[in-house]
MIDOSE-1310 file (N, C-alpha, C; in nm, 2 decimals, decimal comma, always signed):
residues 94
prhi	+6,70/+15,76/-2,46/+6,64/+15,72/-2,32/+6,71/+15,65/-2,23; +6,72/+15,69/-2,12/+6,80/+15,63/-2,02/+6,72/+15,53/-1,94; +6,78/+15,42/-1,91/+6,72/+15,33/-1,83/+6,80/+15,27/-1,72; +6,76/+15,24/-1,61/+6,84/+15,19/-1,49/+6,77/+15,07/-1,46
emes	+6,86/+14,96/-1,43/+6,80/+14,84/-1,35/+6,88/+14,82/-1,22; +6,79/+14,80/-1,13/+6,87/+14,77/-0,98/+6,83/+14,63/-0,94; +6,92/+14,57/-0,87/+6,89/+14,46/-0,79/+6,94/+14,46/-0,65; +6,87/+14,41/-0,57/+6,89/+14,42/-0,42/+6,86/+14,27/-0,36
ysss	+6,93/+14,24/-0,26/+6,91/+14,13/-0,19/+6,80/+14,16/-0,07; +6,78/+14,29/-0,05/+6,70/+14,33/+0,05/+6,55/+14,36/+0,01; +6,46/+14,28/+0,06/+6,31/+14,29/+0,01/+6,27/+14,43/+0,06; +6,31/+14,46/+0,19/+6,28/+14,60/+0,24/+6,33/+14,72/+0,15
avsl	+6,45/+14,71/+0,10/+6,51/+14,82/+0,02/+6,42/+14,83/-0,11; +6,40/+14,71/-0,17/+6,30/+14,71/-0,30/+6,18/+14,77/-0,28; +6,12/+14,75/-0,16/+5,99/+14,80/-0,12/+5,99/+14,95/-0,11; +6,10/+15,00/-0,03/+6,12/+15,14/-0,01/+6,13/+15,22/-0,15
isng	+6,22/+15,17/-0,23/+6,25/+15,23/-0,37/+6,10/+15,23/-0,46; +6,04/+15,11/-0,45/+5,93/+15,10/-0,52/+5,81/+15,17/-0,48; +5,79/+15,19/-0,33/+5,68/+15,26/-0,27/+5,69/+15,38/-0,21; +5,83/+15,41/-0,18/+5,84/+15,53/-0,10/+5,82/+15,51/+0,05
cglr	+5,85/+15,62/+0,14/+5,82/+15,61/+0,26/+5,78/+15,75/+0,31; +5,73/+15,76/+0,43/+5,70/+15,89/+0,51/+5,81/+15,97/+0,54; +5,77/+16,08/+0,57/+5,87/+16,18/+0,61/+5,95/+16,14/+0,74; +5,88/+16,07/+0,82/+5,94/+16,03/+0,95/+6,02/+15,91/+0,96
hpyf	+6,02/+15,84/+0,83/+6,09/+15,72/+0,82/+6,25/+15,75/+0,83; +6,33/+15,66/+0,90/+6,49/+15,69/+0,91/+6,54/+15,71/+0,78; +6,51/+15,64/+0,67/+6,56/+15,64/+0,54/+6,50/+15,71/+0,45; +6,41/+15,83/+0,49/+6,33/+15,91/+0,40/+6,43/+15,99/+0,31
slvy	+6,54/+16,05/+0,38/+6,64/+16,14/+0,28/+6,71/+16,05/+0,17; +6,76/+15,92/+0,20/+6,81/+15,85/+0,11/+6,72/+15,80/+0,00; +6,59/+15,76/+0,04/+6,50/+15,70/-0,05/+6,45/+15,81/-0,14; +6,43/+15,94/-0,09/+6,40/+16,06/-0,16/+6,51/+16,09/-0,28
qikd	+6,64/+16,08/-0,24/+6,75/+16,11/-0,32/+6,74/+15,99/-0,43; +6,72/+15,88/-0,40/+6,73/+15,77/-0,51/+6,60/+15,78/-0,61; +6,48/+15,82/-0,55/+6,37/+15,84/-0,63/+6,39/+15,96/-0,72; +6,46/+16,06/-0,67/+6,49/+16,19/-0,75/+6,58/+16,14/-0,86
ilrq	+6,68/+16,08/-0,85/+6,74/+16,01/-0,98/+6,66/+15,93/-1,06; +6,57/+15,85/-1,01/+6,50/+15,77/-1,09/+6,39/+15,85/-1,16; +6,36/+15,96/-1,13/+6,27/+16,05/-1,20/+6,33/+16,11/-1,33; +6,46/+16,11/-1,32/+6,54/+16,16/-1,45/+6,56/+16,07/-1,54
mssw	+6,52/+15,93/-1,51/+6,53/+15,82/-1,61/+6,41/+15,81/-1,69; +6,42/+15,75/-1,83/+6,30/+15,74/-1,90/+6,23/+15,61/-1,84; +6,31/+15,52/-1,79/+6,24/+15,41/-1,72/+6,32/+15,33/-1,62; +6,29/+15,26/-1,55/+6,36/+15,19/-1,43/+6,30/+15,08/-1,38
svnw	+6,38/+14,98/-1,32/+6,32/+14,87/-1,26/+6,40/+14,83/-1,14; +6,35/+14,78/-1,04/+6,41/+14,75/-0,92/+6,37/+14,60/-0,89; +6,46/+14,50/-0,87/+6,42/+14,37/-0,86/+6,49/+14,31/-0,72; +6,42/+14,23/-0,67/+6,47/+14,15/-0,55/+6,53/+14,02/-0,58
eanq	+6,65/+14,00/-0,54/+6,71/+13,86/-0,56/+6,69/+13,78/-0,43; +6,63/+13,67/-0,43/+6,61/+13,59/-0,32/+6,74/+13,51/-0,26; +6,81/+13,62/-0,17/+6,92/+13,56/-0,10/+6,89/+13,58/+0,05; +6,85/+13,48/+0,13/+6,81/+13,51/+0,24/+6,91/+13,55/+0,35
vady	+7,03/+13,49/+0,33/+7,14/+13,55/+0,40/+7,16/+13,70/+0,39; +7,19/+13,73/+0,26/+7,21/+13,87/+0,24/+7,09/+13,97/+0,29; +6,98/+13,92/+0,28/+6,86/+13,99/+0,32/+6,86/+14,01/+0,47; +6,90/+13,90/+0,53/+6,90/+13,91/+0,68/+7,01/+14,00/+0,74
fakn	+7,12/+14,00/+0,66/+7,23/+14,11/+0,70/+7,19/+14,25/+0,68; +7,11/+14,25/+0,55/+7,06/+14,40/+0,53/+6,96/+14,45/+0,62; +6,89/+14,36/+0,67/+6,78/+14,40/+0,76/+6,85/+14,44/+0,89; +6,95/+14,35/+0,94/+6,99/+14,34/+1,08/+7,13/+14,43/+1,08
glsi	+7,18/+14,48/+0,98/+7,31/+14,55/+0,97/+7,32/+14,66/+1,07; +7,22/+14,74/+1,10/+7,23/+14,84/+1,18/+7,24/+14,81/+1,34; +7,21/+14,69/+1,36/+7,23/+14,63/+1,51/+7,37/+14,59/+1,52; +7,44/+14,57/+1,41/+7,59/+14,54/+1,44/+7,66/+14,66/+1,45
psvr	+7,72/+14,68/+1,57/+7,78/+14,80/+1,63/+7,89/+14,87/+1,53; +7,96/+14,79/+1,46/+8,06/+14,85/+1,36/+8,10/+14,75/+1,24; +8,17/+14,80/+1,14/+8,21/+14,71/+1,02/+8,28/+14,59/+1,10; +8,23/+14,47/+1,04/+8,30/+14,34/+1,10/+8,31/+14,26/+0,97
ifny	+8,41/+14,19/+0,99/+8,46/+14,08/+0,87/+8,45/+13,95/+0,97; +8,35/+13,86/+0,91/+8,33/+13,72/+0,97/+8,42/+13,62/+0,91; +8,50/+13,56/+0,98/+8,58/+13,45/+0,93/+8,52/+13,32/+0,94; +8,40/+13,32/+0,98/+8,32/+13,21/+1,01/+8,17/+13,24/+1,00
vpgf	+8,08/+13,16/+0,98/+7,94/+13,20/+0,98/+7,88/+13,22/+1,13; +7,83/+13,35/+1,15/+7,79/+13,38/+1,29/+7,68/+13,29/+1,32; +7,66/+13,26/+1,44/+7,56/+13,17/+1,49/+7,43/+13,23/+1,46; +7,40/+13,36/+1,45/+7,27/+13,41/+1,41/+7,23/+13,39/+1,27
aslt	+7,32/+13,36/+1,18/+7,31/+13,35/+1,05/+7,30/+13,20/+1,00; +7,34/+13,11/+1,09/+7,36/+12,98/+1,04/+7,24/+12,91/+0,98; +7,13/+12,92/+1,04/+7,02/+12,86/+1,00/+6,96/+12,92/+0,86; +6,97/+13,05/+0,85/+6,94/+13,12/+0,72/+7,02/+13,08/+0,62
ltad	+7,16/+13,06/+0,63/+7,25/+13,00/+0,54/+7,23/+12,85/+0,48; +7,20/+12,78/+0,61/+7,16/+12,64/+0,56/+7,03/+12,63/+0,49; +6,94/+12,73/+0,50/+6,81/+12,72/+0,42/+6,85/+12,76/+0,28; +6,92/+12,88/+0,27/+6,98/+12,92/+0,12/+7,04/+12,81/+0,06
assv	+7,14/+12,75/+0,11/+7,23/+12,64/+0,06/+7,14/+12,52/+0,03; +7,02/+12,49/+0,07/+6,95/+12,38/+0,05/+6,86/+12,39/-0,07; +6,87/+12,52/-0,12/+6,78/+12,54/-0,26/+6,63/+12,51/-0,25; +6,60/+12,51/-0,12/+6,47/+12,50/-0,10/+6,40/+12,63/-0,04
dfpr	+6,27/+12,66/-0,11/+6,23/+12,79/-0,07/+6,16/+12,78/+0,09; +6,21/+12,86/+0,18/+6,15/+12,88/+0,32/+6,08/+13,01/+0,33; +5,97/+13,04/+0,42/+5,92/+13,16/+0,43/+6,04/+13,24/+0,52; +6,03/+13,37/+0,48/+6,14/+13,46/+0,54/+6,12/+13,48/+0,68
gf	+6,23/+13,49/+0,76/+6,23/+13,49/+0,90/+6,17/+13,38/+0,97; +6,19/+13,26/+0,91/+6,16/+13,14/+0,99/+6,26/+13,11/+1,09
C-alpha cells in the first residue's frame, strides 16, 4: 500500500486538495492533477501548518510581479510576522 502525507502552510491549498474546485477555478488543472495522483494511493493526508507569514505569502504570491528575494521583512508582512513570532493565536487576516 502506498501512502502520501502532505503539509502546506497555505490553508487555501489544503482546502483545494481536500475539497477540489470547479472547472472555472484558475487552479483547476493543477488541483485535478494532484487529485489524480492521490487516487493512485491507498491512502493520503494533507495537513495545514499554522504559519501565518507563509500562508500570507502563499495567498498573495500572485500579486508579486516576479520572483523576489527579500533582504528584510517587507512592510506588508511585518504585522503577520510579529504575530507568528509571539506564539499567540491570532485570527487569520487580522
